N, C-alpha and C positions, 0 to 999 in steps of 0.2 A: 490519503488522511481524510477526505470528506466523512466519511462514514464514520472514524471513529470522533471523530468530532463534535456531528450528529447526536450519534450516542451519548457524548457526555453534554450536550447542551441538553439533553431530553432527562438526565438524572439530575442536572443542579436545575433546572426549572422544578423539576418532582419533587426537591429537598426545599427550595424557598418555598412553593406551594402550601404552604402548612394550612392554611385553612378550607383547601381540598376546593378550590372554586371549578365549576365545570369547562369553564375556559380553557383553564390552564391544564386542565387532564387532558382535555380534548388532544391541545397542542403536545403536553407531553406524548402523548400515545403514538401522535404522529409523528414525532421528530425521533422515538422510540421506534418504530417501524419501519423508518426511512432508514436510520442507521443500521439495523438488523438485516435489513434489505440487502446496504452495500455491503455486508460485512461479510453475507452469505450467498445472496442471490446473483449479484454480479460478478463475483469468482467462480460460483460453479460455471452458470452458464458459458460464461466465459473459456472456461476449461474443457466443458464439454465439446463447443464450436472449436475449441483447438485439437483437440483430440479424433473427431470427426475429419476435420480438414488434415490429420496428420502433422501439424507444425509445431515442433517440439520446442525452439526458442518461446514461441508462443506459450505454450502448458507452463515451461518454468516458470513466465512471468506472472501468471493467474495464479499459479501456485504459491509464488512471493506473498501475492498480493493479498489472497486468503489469509495465508498463516500470520502474516503482518497485522491486519487488521484484527483478525480473530485473536490474538496477543493482544494488541491497545486494548479492545475491550474488555477481555479477561481480565487484565489488570485495572482498567476504570474499575470494573464490579467490584473486586476488590475491597478497593480504596474507599469506593464509596458504601460498601458493606461497614467497613471501621469506622466512616465518617458516620454511621447512622448509629453507630454504640458508640461512640465518646458521650460521657454523661452529662456536661453541660450544656449539650444542643436540645437535651430533652429534660431537663432536670426535675419537671413537677414529675414527671412518673416515676421517677425513685420511692422506694418504701421509707425510705430516711428522708427524705424530703416531705413527705404525709406527717411524717412524725414530729417534726420541727413546724411543719405549721400548723399540727395541732397542739402542743404546746404553748404555742405563739399565742393561738386564740384565746385561749385561756390564762393567758397572763393579764392581768389587771393593769398594767401599763401598757407594755409592747402591742399589746390587740389592736390599740386605737393609732400604731406608730406606722405600721406598716401593711402594706399593699394600699395606701391611702396616699394624697399629697400629705405632702411635710414638708414645712418652712415656717417664715414670719408674716407678719401682716402687710410685706411690701412683696413678698418674694418666695415661690414654694415649686415644688418637682413632684414629681409622682415617687414613690420611693417602694421597689418590688422585690418581694424577701430573695427571688431567685437572683437578682441584681448582686443581691447583698452575701449571698453562697458565692458568687462568683468572683467577690471583688477579693471574698477571704481569702478562695484557693489562689487568686492571682498574688496575694501579697505572700502568702505560704511560699509559692512557686520564688517569687523573684528572691525573697530574703533567703529562700535555703539553695538557691541556686540550680534546683531539681527539683523533680515530684516525690522524693523521697519526702518522708513523714516524719517530722521531730515537735516531740511534743512542746520542747520551751517555747521555739517558734512558733508554735499551733497555741501556747496559751497566751503570750506578749500579744499577738494579733487578736484574737480573740477578747481581750482586755480591753484593745481599743476600740475594738465595733460595739461591743458590748457596753463601753460607756456613750458612743455616740446615740445607741436606741435609748439609753436611759436618760441623758438628758433632758432637762426640761426646757432651754436655752439656746441659741443658737450664737455663739460666737463668731464674728466677722472682721477679718485683716484686711484692713487697707493699706497699699504701700505704693510709696513714688519713689522709684531709681535714680538714684543722684548718678548725674554724668559726670565724669573728671571729678571724682571724690577718694580720698583713700584715708584710714582714722586707723590709730593707734589702738592693738587690742584693751588696752585700759577703758577706753571710752565705749565700747561694744555694749550693747543694749541699756545705756543709759538715758533720758529723760532730756527734752532738751526745753521744752516746754510741757505744760500738765498734759498727757496721755500721748507725747510724741516721743517716739523713741526714736534712737537713732543705732540702728544695727546692718551686720550684714546680712542680705538677703540666703532663704535657704537656696538649697537645690531646685527643689518645685518652685517656687518663685521666680528664680532667675530663670527656666524652662519657659515660663508663662511670659515673663516680661521678653525673652527672643521671641516668641510665637506673636504677640503682639507688636514686637516690632517697636518694643518700648527700650531696648538697648542693645548698641549695636555688637556686631562678631566681629572677634577680629581676625580669626583663620578657621576653616572646615578641615579639621583634621581625619573625619571620616564621612560616610553619611550619617552617621548618628553619633558622632563625637563632634565637637564645636569648643574652641576657644573663645572667652570672654576675659577683659584686659579689668585686672584689679582696681583700676579706678571706676569703674561700672558694676561695681559688685555690691554698693551697699543702697541703702533706702532710708526714707522717715517712713515710718509706721505707726498704726495706731489700731486700738482691738475696740471693738464694740458689741454690746451683748444684746439680743431682744429674745422676748419671749417664744418658744417653739407654739406653732399650730399647725394642729391636723386635722383632716377631713375634708371632704370635697367641696368646695364652696362654689357659689354664683356665679356667675359670668360679670359681676361687676365689676368696674372700674377699681384697681387696687391704690393705696396710698400709695405717693410717690415716697422712693426708698430716699436714704439719704445720701448729701453729698458725696460726691467720690472724687477724692479722699474727704473723710469728715474734716479734715481740718485744709482745707481747700484755701479758707480765707487767711492761712496761717503761714500758707509757705512762703509768699514773698518777704513776711519780717523775719521768718526763721534761714532764709538764704541770703539776706541780707545781713544777718548778725553772723552768719559764717563767714560771707565773701571779706567783712569787714574785717574780722579779726585774723583770718587762716590767708585772705588774697584767693589767686588763681580763678577759676571759670567756671566752678561748679553749676550746675541748674537741674530741676527735677524734669524727669520723664513724667509719661502718661502715667496717672492713677490705675489702681488695680486690685479688686477687691475680691477674696475667697473668703468661705465658709467652712465652718467645723461641721457640717454637715455632708463636704466631697460632693457638692452637686457643680464643681465647674468654678468659673470665675466670672467676674465684669470688666470692663475697661470704661475709661474715660478719656475719648480721644481729644485730649486738651491740648492746646498748643504748647510748642517745646523750645526753650531760650537755646538762643546757640551756646556750645562751650568749645573752648580751646584746648585740642589736645596736648598741646605741648605746654601747657601751663594748666596742671591739673591742682585743686584744693586737697590740700594734706592738712587734718587736724590731728596733731601730736598731743597727747597726755590730757590728765584730766584738769592741770590747770586753764590749759587753752579751752576746754569745751566748759569750765567755770565762766571763764570770759565769755564764750556765745551766749550762754543764758543770760550773762548779765546786759551784753548788748542789744539783747532780744527784749529784753525788761523794757530798755529803753527807748526802744523803736515801738514797741507800744505802751508807751506813755501817752496820758494825753494829751501832754502840752506839746512834746516832740509833733505828734500827728496833726495837732492844731499849728506848728511853725512851716509854711507851707514851704519857704526858701528851704529848711533843714529836708524837707521832706524830698524835695527838686534835687537837691545836693545829692542826698544819699541814692535817690534811683540812678545819678546816671552815675556815680562810682561803679555802683552793681551792673550797669551798663557797660562800661568800659570794661569790665572783667570781661566780659563775651566776647570782645571783639578779634577777630581773627586780623584785621590790619592794624598795625602799630600806629598808625596814622589817626583811625579812628577812634582808638583807646585816647591819644593826647587830647581830640577835639573832646570826646565825652569828660575827662579831668578836668580840663580847662573850664568848663559850662560849669560842672559842680564847684569849681572855686571861685567864679563869676557870682553863683549864688549864694555861697557860704562866707567869701570875703567883701562882695560888694553889695547884693539885695540885702541880705541879713542885718546888716551893720547901718542900712539906710544912705550909703553913698549914691551920690546923683553927681552930674557932670559929666562931661565929655570923656574924660580922662578913666580910664579903667587898669590899666597895667599897673600905675604905682600904685592906688588902691589895693590891689588883689594882692602885689608885693607885700606891701607893709605889713596886709592884715594876715597874711600867712607866715610872715617871719614873725610879727607881735604873738602869734598862737606857738608856734614850733620852734624856736631861736631856742638851742640848749636843751631841747627834747630828748632825754638818754633813750626815749624806744628809736629813735632814729640815727642814735650814733652821737648826740649833740651837735649839731650843724650850726655854725655861724650864723648872725645876720645877716652878714654879706652874701653867704653862699646861697641861703636861700632865695633870696631879692635877686641875685644875678640869674639863676637858676629860672624863677619866673618870669621874671622880665623878657630872656630869651624866648623861654616856651610860649609867652605870650603874642612877640612880636611874630614867632613861626605858625603861630595859629590862624593869626589874620591873615598872612599871605597865603595857605594855604586854603581858607574859608571863600578867598577872593578869587582865588585860581592863579596866583600873581608864578612869579618865579621868585624862588627862597634864594635869602640873601648866601654867600657864599662863607660866611662868618661862623665857626662852630657855635653849638649850643654848647651848655654848662649842666654839671652832675650838680648833686646835692655836697659831693665833698670838695667840691669847685674845680674840679678840673674841666679843661674842655674837652669837647666829643664832637664826633657827628653821627655817633649812633642813637638813633629813633629809640632804639627797645632801651638801651640802658635809661635813655632820659624818661621814658615812660614807666619804667619798672622804678624808679626814684620820686617821680610826682605820683603815681600809686600809692608809694608806701606815703608819701606826705597827707596827701588828700583823706587815705584812709585813717592817718592818726587823728588829722584833724578834726573830724566828723565825732571819733570817738571821744574825743575833748568838749566837743559840743554838745553831742549826744548827754552824754555824764553832765554836764551844766545845764541845760536846759530840763532836765526830768528832776533836778533837785534844786532847780531854783525856785526862790521867798515864793510862797503862795501856792506853787502846787500839789496837788493832792497826791 
């Protein structure tokens, strides 16, 4: 097998060395003659020696060796010939390609947008006509599922290519996948805030997110197919457009690109609004940027907050989306931003949603309650349990969003949870008495208590945010 392999290696080097470098030409010749020598000389000499020595078994072996090597080399030669005749390997030599290039060079717009640098003031890449042709053929084959030519498919693909070539601007799409999130069909494609759109990712965007490990893979179905959970297929997206720039440029330092994503500063408030309204544990992953030129993508390796797969966030319906938008406006209100206890309580509730351990969730929620019901009203003194319980009861008693709980039930839940929290923080042994739920029932289920406490704190924060943003004197 050494001779056919040497022969194949010589052909591979010969095909790849398009520049005909003398060194590689020499290597190709040496390998080619070595392969031919192994195919012809070695079996022939061996066969002659076997004939002279009258060794019948040896004659058969050398004859088979020569036939096998010669057959392998003939097959390689045939495939090599076919490979050289595949048109896209040497597309520049096609007469049709020369005609196309002549037309483009005489075009008033396209002449400056092909075979040159194309991009924006902060990003560019060389656009080759041959690559555009190969890309068009690839799209046609993928759309048809075969090499058969279909006029309708060609017209659609060509229109897309023509639109890209004629465009005077470049549109970038920034998207940050949402982990642990699902939404109703009615909210897809709608804005949460100016320019930031909530929608499902396209197949290409999901593929890019998987490549960058921005979303987890649930299961590998085959070597080319994988399963992604429906709770990891949404994203916060925004589009921004920049003027197209063409032509080779000097090697000066390019201007800095816009932040990735451009709405990075707005993500904390958007996530907080979604969490406060819908609950759950959703968070954003790496920001990814694509462009309308099809020049690949960029990704920002930003920190990713934790999410709990067992508690996804579900945004159901237009009414819920409207509440998310209103809450976002409250969170970005100057009076709310300046209110440190309120901001601290919001951050702690958002953190609690991401906690995997129920004990940590309760600690964050109680900390939020201290900031909201003790620090913000200005209570002082060593006693904190009573002011905390009284503040929560005063805010939430009879609230229909919580099932109209009584004051006694709210205070009982808060007092029991606060005592549990103090024991947990100091590492003491927990008491054997059960905790209390919002409906007044006794329980030892920490997860159930955490859910009640989470609902209470999210509701209290929403009321406090509304009051703060509508207070007299606020702009």
